[in-house]
N, C-alpha and C positions, 0 to 999 in steps of 0.2 A: 386558391388564389390567394398567395402573400401579402403582408400589408406593402410589403414594397413597390409590388404589382399593383397595386391600388391607388397609391398613392401617384406611380406614376403614368397610372390612366388619368389622373386628376390633373397632372401636368401636361399631357397632351389634351385634354379638354380644355384648359383654360387655353392653350395658344390655339385651337380650333374655333373659339367663341370669340377670341381675339380678332381671329382673321374677320370672322362673319361682322364684329363690328367696326373692325374697318371698312368693309365693301359698304355697310352702310354710310360709312361717315362720308366717303367717296359719293356715294349715290346723293346722300345732304348735299354736298358741296357743288353739284350739278343742277341741282333740281331744285333749290331755296332762292327766294327773288333776291335778297341785296346783300350787300356784303357782309352788315351784321347778322343775319341768321346764318349765312356759308360762314362766316367765324367763329359761332357759336358750335355747329356743326364740324367745324375742322377740331376745334380744342377741344371740345368736351369728349365727344367720341372717339375722337383718335388717341388722346392722352389716355383713356380709360383701355383702350385696345392696346396702345405699346405698352403700359403697365401689366396688363394680362400676361402678353406674350412674353416679357420680361421676367416675371414672377416665373411662370410655366417654366421657363429655360433655367431659372435658378433652383426651382424644385427640382427639377431632371438632374443638373450636374450634380445637385448636393446629393439625390440619391445613388445616382448610376458610378459618379466617379470621387464621394464622398469628401468632396471639399466644396468652402462656402466661396463662393465668387464675388470678391468684392468689387469689381467691376461692375456687376450686375447690381449689384445694392445701388451703388453709386449711379447708373443709369437710372434704376429706378426713380431715385431722390432728382435726380437733377428734371428729368421729366415732369416728374409730377409738381416739381415749384415753377418751373419755367414755361411750361407749355399755356397754362391758364394766365399767367401775367402776357405774355405775347401776344395772347387773344385780344384781353382787354385794352392793351395799348394800340395794336392794329384798328380794333375799332373805334377808341378814344382818337385816333391821327383821322380815322376816317370822318368822323363826326365832325371835326375842327376844319376839316376841307371841305365843311359842306357835300357831301357824299351825299344824295337823297336817300330818305329812307321808301322801304316800298309800299306801293301805291296802298296794301291793304292796311297799313299802320294808320293808327285811329288817332292817336294821341302822340304828342312830343312835346313832354313836361321839359324836359332840359334846352328845350331852345330858350326859352321866356328868362331863363337862367343867364345861360352862357353869351347868347345874342341879344341885349337887352335894346338897342338901335333898332332891330328889325322888328314888326310886327305885323 
């Protein structure tokens, strides 16, 4: 087995692992109790799966065709920078709109800071 074949198998493994993580993210979106934990499942694991899939495709095209795809690199950078920020902003907007936490949540330390008039 040559080095190119080994690296190509690594790229295939990354894409396969990315699809498994994406399925786990989808299951988390369905099973988790509130918008805050669902947003966590959507942003963290989905970001990881997209990054691994794009990185696997980047490695594949680099080895088979011999060129470096700037579009894939920009996609990796764009997803890495925007997805966690978007998830944070969705959770922040939900909290300020007073979407309730899950019943299993024990503490809400931010409530006394943001909503001082309510107790």
